[in-house]
C-alpha positions as YAML, in Angstrom:
chain: A
units: angstrom
residues:
- id: 1
  name: MET
  ca: [-8.40, 10.70, 14.64]
- id: 2
  name: ASN
  ca: [-10.24, 9.12, 11.64]
- id: 3
  name: VAL
  ca: [-8.68, 9.21, 8.28]
- id: 4
  name: THR
  ca: [-9.95, 7.94, 4.92]
- id: 5
  name: ILE
  ca: [-7.72, 6.98, 2.05]
- id: 6
  name: GLN
  ca: [-9.46, 6.49, -1.21]
- id: 7
  name: GLU
  ca: [-7.72, 5.41, -4.38]
- id: 8
  name: ARG
  ca: [-9.25, 6.74, -7.61]
- id: 9
  name: ARG
  ca: [-11.10, 4.00, -9.30]
- id: 10
  name: PHE
  ca: [-10.12, 4.75, -12.89]
- id: 11
  name: SER
  ca: [-6.81, 6.45, -13.55]
- id: 12
  name: PHE
  ca: [-3.54, 5.75, -15.43]
- id: 13
  name: THR
  ca: [-1.44, 5.64, -12.20]
- id: 14
  name: SER
  ca: [-2.31, 5.18, -8.52]
- id: 15
  name: GLU
  ca: [-3.91, 8.36, -7.26]
- id: 16
  name: TYR
  ca: [-5.23, 8.78, -3.78]
- id: 17
  name: GLU
  ca: [-7.44, 11.36, -1.97]
- id: 18
  name: ILE
  ca: [-6.93, 11.48, 1.84]
- id: 19
  name: SER
  ca: [-9.39, 12.99, 4.25]
- id: 20
  name: ALA
  ca: [-8.02, 13.87, 7.79]
- id: 21
  name: LEU
  ca: [-8.82, 16.53, 10.35]
- id: 22
  name: SER
  ca: [-11.17, 18.36, 7.94]
- id: 23
  name: ARG
  ca: [-8.26, 18.61, 5.47]
- id: 24
  name: THR
  ca: [-7.63, 16.84, 2.20]
- id: 25
  name: TYR
  ca: [-4.26, 15.39, 1.21]
- id: 26
  name: TYR
  ca: [-3.35, 13.86, -2.12]
- id: 27
  name: ALA
  ca: [-0.92, 11.23, -3.16]
- id: 28
  name: SER
  ca: [0.03, 10.10, -6.70]
- id: 29
  name: ARG
  ca: [2.46, 7.83, -8.46]
- id: 30
  name: SER
  ca: [4.80, 8.97, -11.22]
- id: 31
  name: LEU
  ca: [3.44, 7.90, -14.55]
- id: 32
  name: PHE
  ca: [6.58, 6.41, -16.22]
- id: 33
  name: SER
  ca: [8.51, 4.94, -13.38]
- id: 34
  name: PHE
  ca: [9.98, 1.55, -13.05]
- id: 35
  name: LYS
  ca: [10.28, 2.09, -9.30]
- id: 36
  name: ASP
  ca: [7.29, 3.42, -7.40]
- id: 37
  name: LYS
  ca: [7.62, 7.09, -6.85]
- id: 38
  name: LEU
  ca: [4.73, 8.46, -4.84]
- id: 39
  name: GLN
  ca: [4.34, 11.92, -3.59]
- id: 40
  name: LEU
  ca: [2.15, 12.89, -0.63]
- id: 41
  name: ARG
  ca: [0.95, 16.52, -0.96]
- id: 42
  name: SER
  ca: [-1.09, 18.91, 1.15]
- id: 43
  name: GLU
  ca: [-4.18, 20.78, -0.17]
- id: 44
  name: ASP
  ca: [-1.97, 23.68, -1.34]
- id: 45
  name: GLY
  ca: [0.37, 21.28, -3.28]
- id: 46
  name: ARG
  ca: [3.30, 21.28, -0.87]
- id: 47
  name: VAL
  ca: [5.09, 17.95, -0.96]
- id: 48
  name: LEU
  ca: [4.97, 16.41, 2.58]
- id: 49
  name: ALA
  ca: [6.73, 13.17, 1.71]
- id: 50
  name: ARG
  ca: [8.25, 11.20, -1.26]
- id: 51
  name: ILE
  ca: [8.02, 7.44, -1.28]
- id: 52
  name: ARG
  ca: [10.50, 5.46, -3.39]
- id: 53
  name: SER
  ca: [10.36, 1.72, -3.74]
- id: 54
  name: TYR
  ca: [13.30, -0.59, -4.48]
- id: 55
  name: PHE
  ca: [13.17, -3.93, -6.27]
- id: 56
  name: ALA
  ca: [13.71, -6.61, -3.68]
- id: 57
  name: PRO
  ca: [12.29, -10.12, -4.42]
- id: 58
  name: PHE
  ca: [10.26, -11.33, -1.46]
- id: 59
  name: ARG
  ca: [11.02, -8.32, 0.84]
- id: 60
  name: ARG
  ca: [9.23, -5.04, -0.26]
- id: 61
  name: ARG
  ca: [11.46, -2.08, 0.51]
- id: 62
  name: HIS
  ca: [10.61, 1.68, 0.39]
- id: 63
  name: ASP
  ca: [12.32, 4.86, 1.56]
- id: 64
  name: PHE
  ca: [10.26, 7.72, 2.92]
- id: 65
  name: HIS
  ca: [11.78, 11.09, 2.38]
- id: 66
  name: LEU
  ca: [9.84, 13.45, 4.68]
- id: 67
  name: ARG
  ca: [9.56, 17.26, 4.30]
- id: 68
  name: ASP
  ca: [11.37, 17.86, 7.60]
- id: 69
  name: GLY
  ca: [14.48, 16.06, 6.20]
- id: 70
  name: ARG
  ca: [13.92, 12.70, 7.94]
- id: 71
  name: ILE
  ca: [14.46, 9.53, 5.86]
- id: 72
  name: LEU
  ca: [12.80, 6.40, 7.03]
- id: 73
  name: ARG
  ca: [13.35, 2.88, 5.62]
- id: 74
  name: PHE
  ca: [10.24, 0.63, 5.39]
- id: 75
  name: GLN
  ca: [10.64, -3.02, 4.58]
- id: 76
  name: CYS
  ca: [9.27, -6.45, 5.20]
- id: 77
  name: GLU
  ca: [10.80, -7.91, 8.37]
- id: 78
  name: LYS
  ca: [8.95, -11.21, 8.45]
- id: 79
  name: ILE
  ca: [7.79, -12.50, 5.10]
- id: 80
  name: TRP
  ca: [5.53, -15.31, 6.13]
- id: 81
  name: LYS
  ca: [3.73, -13.33, 8.84]
- id: 82
  name: GLN
  ca: [3.76, -10.03, 6.96]
- id: 83
  name: VAL
  ca: [5.36, -7.83, 9.60]
- id: 84
  name: PHE
  ca: [6.99, -4.57, 8.32]
- id: 85
  name: ILE
  ca: [9.50, -2.40, 10.06]
- id: 86
  name: CYS
  ca: [9.95, 1.39, 9.48]
- id: 87
  name: GLU
  ca: [12.93, 2.92, 11.02]
- id: 88
  name: GLY
  ca: [14.97, 6.10, 11.08]
- id: 89
  name: LYS
  ca: [17.62, 7.50, 13.28]
- id: 90
  name: GLU
  ca: [15.64, 7.54, 16.49]
- id: 91
  name: GLU
  ca: [12.25, 6.15, 15.25]
- id: 92
  name: LEU
  ca: [10.97, 2.68, 15.12]
- id: 93
  name: TYR
  ca: [7.55, 1.57, 13.83]
- id: 94
  name: ARG
  ca: [6.16, -1.88, 13.10]
- id: 95
  name: LEU
  ca: [3.14, -2.63, 10.82]
- id: 96
  name: TYR
  ca: [1.38, -5.92, 11.27]
- id: 97
  name: GLU
  ca: [-1.02, -7.61, 8.83]
- id: 98
  name: HIS
  ca: [-3.77, -9.53, 10.65]
- id: 99
  name: LYS
  ca: [-6.26, -12.08, 9.46]
- id: 100
  name: GLY
  ca: [-8.71, -10.67, 6.91]
- id: 101
  name: LEU
  ca: [-8.24, -7.08, 5.87]
- id: 102
  name: LYS
  ca: [-6.96, -5.56, 9.13]
- id: 103
  name: TYR
  ca: [-3.57, -3.90, 9.95]
- id: 104
  name: SER
  ca: [-2.13, -2.24, 13.01]
- id: 105
  name: ILE
  ca: [0.80, 0.04, 13.49]
- id: 106
  name: PHE
  ca: [3.00, 0.32, 16.62]
- id: 107
  name: GLN
  ca: [5.58, 2.82, 17.57]
- id: 108
  name: LYS
  ca: [8.05, 1.03, 19.78]
- id: 109
  name: ASP
  ca: [5.73, -1.13, 21.84]
- id: 110
  name: ARG
  ca: [2.60, 1.09, 21.74]
- id: 111
  name: GLN
  ca: [-0.19, 0.80, 19.16]
- id: 112
  name: ILE
  ca: [-0.72, 4.18, 17.43]
- id: 113
  name: ALA
  ca: [-2.97, 3.19, 14.57]
- id: 114
  name: ALA
  ca: [-5.20, 0.53, 12.98]
- id: 115
  name: PHE
  ca: [-6.69, 0.39, 9.52]
- id: 116
  name: VAL
  ca: [-8.99, -1.78, 7.45]
- id: 117
  name: LYS
  ca: [-9.07, -2.26, 3.67]
- id: 118
  name: ASN
  ca: [-12.33, -2.58, 1.76]
- id: 119
  name: ARG
  ca: [-13.22, -6.11, 0.57]
- id: 120
  name: VAL
  ca: [-14.93, -5.24, -2.75]
- id: 121
  name: VAL
  ca: [-12.88, -3.15, -5.06]
- id: 122
  name: THR
  ca: [-14.22, -1.51, -8.23]
- id: 123
  name: GLY
  ca: [-11.52, -0.60, -10.76]
- id: 124
  name: LYS
  ca: [-8.48, 0.42, -8.62]
- id: 125
  name: GLY
  ca: [-10.76, 1.87, -5.89]
- id: 126
  name: ASN
  ca: [-8.93, 0.58, -2.78]
- id: 127
  name: GLN
  ca: [-10.17, 2.29, 0.35]
- id: 128
  name: TYR
  ca: [-8.57, 2.38, 3.77]
- id: 129
  name: ALA
  ca: [-10.39, 3.39, 7.00]
- id: 130
  name: LEU
  ca: [-7.60, 4.45, 9.33]
- id: 131
  name: ARG
  ca: [-7.95, 5.27, 13.10]
- id: 132
  name: MET
  ca: [-4.95, 6.77, 14.79]
- id: 133
  name: ASP
  ca: [-3.78, 8.52, 17.94]
- id: 134
  name: SER
  ca: [-3.95, 12.28, 17.68]
- id: 135
  name: ASP
  ca: [-0.21, 12.69, 18.57]
- id: 136
  name: ALA
  ca: [0.91, 10.08, 15.92]
- id: 137
  name: ASP
  ca: [2.93, 11.40, 13.01]
- id: 138
  name: LEU
  ca: [0.27, 11.63, 10.19]
- id: 139
  name: ALA
  ca: [2.82, 11.74, 7.34]
- id: 140
  name: VAL
  ca: [4.72, 8.63, 8.50]
- id: 141
  name: VAL
  ca: [1.53, 6.64, 9.06]
- id: 142
  name: LEU
  ca: [0.12, 7.65, 5.70]
- id: 143
  name: CYS
  ca: [3.49, 6.72, 3.91]
- id: 144
  name: MET
  ca: [3.25, 3.21, 5.55]
- id: 145
  name: VAL
  ca: [-0.39, 2.74, 4.28]
- id: 146
  name: LEU
  ca: [0.49, 4.07, 0.79]
- id: 147
  name: ALA
  ca: [3.51, 1.76, 0.57]
- id: 148
  name: ILE
  ca: [1.41, -1.22, 1.48]
- id: 149
  name: SER
  ca: [-1.22, -0.25, -1.04]
- id: 150
  name: SER
  ca: [1.22, 0.48, -3.93]
- id: 151
  name: SER
  ca: [3.09, -2.77, -3.46]
- id: 152
  name: GLU
  ca: [0.06, -4.99, -3.02]
- id: 153
  name: ASN
  ca: [-1.96, -3.56, -5.96]
- id: 154
  name: ASP
  ca: [-0.50, -3.37, -9.38]
- id: 155
  name: ASP
  ca: [-1.69, -0.93, -11.98]
- id: 156
  name: HIS
  ca: [-4.19, -3.09, -13.80]
- id: 157
  name: GLN
  ca: [-7.77, -1.95, -13.87]
- id: 158
  name: ALA
  ca: [-10.23, -4.71, -13.23]
- id: 159
  name: THR
  ca: [-13.94, -4.06, -13.22]
- id: 160
  name: ALA
  ca: [-14.48, -5.55, -9.77]
- id: 161
  name: THR
  ca: [-12.39, -7.81, -7.37]
- id: 162
  name: ILE
  ca: [-13.03, -9.34, -4.12]
- id: 163
  name: ASP
  ca: [-10.09, -9.33, -1.62]
- id: 164
  name: LEU
  ca: [-10.14, -12.13, 0.81]
- id: 165
  name: GLY
  ca: [-7.29, -10.53, 2.78]
- id: 166
  name: ASN
  ca: [-4.77, -12.51, 4.84]
- id: 167
  name: ILE
  ca: [-5.55, -16.12, 5.39]
- id: 168
  name: GLY
  ca: [-2.00, -17.06, 6.51]
- id: 169
  name: PRO
  ca: [-0.41, -16.86, 9.93]
- id: 170
  name: GLU
  ca: [-0.22, -13.63, 11.75]
- id: 171
  name: ASP
  ca: [2.56, -12.49, 14.22]
- id: 172
  name: ARG
  ca: [0.08, -11.01, 16.70]
- id: 173
  name: PRO
  ca: [-3.66, -10.99, 16.82]
- id: 174
  name: PHE
  ca: [-5.63, -7.85, 15.98]
- id: 175
  name: ASP
  ca: [-6.70, -5.93, 19.16]
- id: 176
  name: GLU
  ca: [-10.38, -5.32, 18.68]
- id: 177
  name: SER
  ca: [-10.53, -3.29, 21.92]
- id: 178
  name: TRP
  ca: [-7.85, -0.81, 20.88]
- id: 179
  name: GLU
  ca: [-9.06, 2.94, 20.77]
- id: 180
  name: PRO
  ca: [-6.99, 5.87, 19.65]
- id: 181
  name: ARG
  ca: [-5.92, 8.40, 22.16]
...
């Protein structure tokens, strides 16, 4: 499954339009909030998930409150190598940042998704091209990408920036041969 996440270039808060499976989803950040409060909504406006961030120097932390009642905690596990863990009662995901602008997501020990961020950004305009397994939990994967986006990108509006991506160490290399199931 291919998913595109496009942040609106010019807006007061972070707003995203998400295209997946011939459907459109939306995410937006609360306007006057010290802590990030993002809502992921379906086309008809139903809230699929709420993302709340917590102040934690060095270790970004978010809670995902999903529509079905699950609560997952997403936080940085390895600061230097940028590895994030997302866990709930019986769920465990890891997000790895690789060299450049590439990321991968694993559920337990199996890769379920990979995404790439755009290098040149106009305004806020971050864009993520996501490929994921058809049986992966779309809401959880979207929450992880949105949490990374909202914590890496503050709310200033530059005219254009160039993102060099990760130039530091990585915990595991990006698997160029991986294909979604």
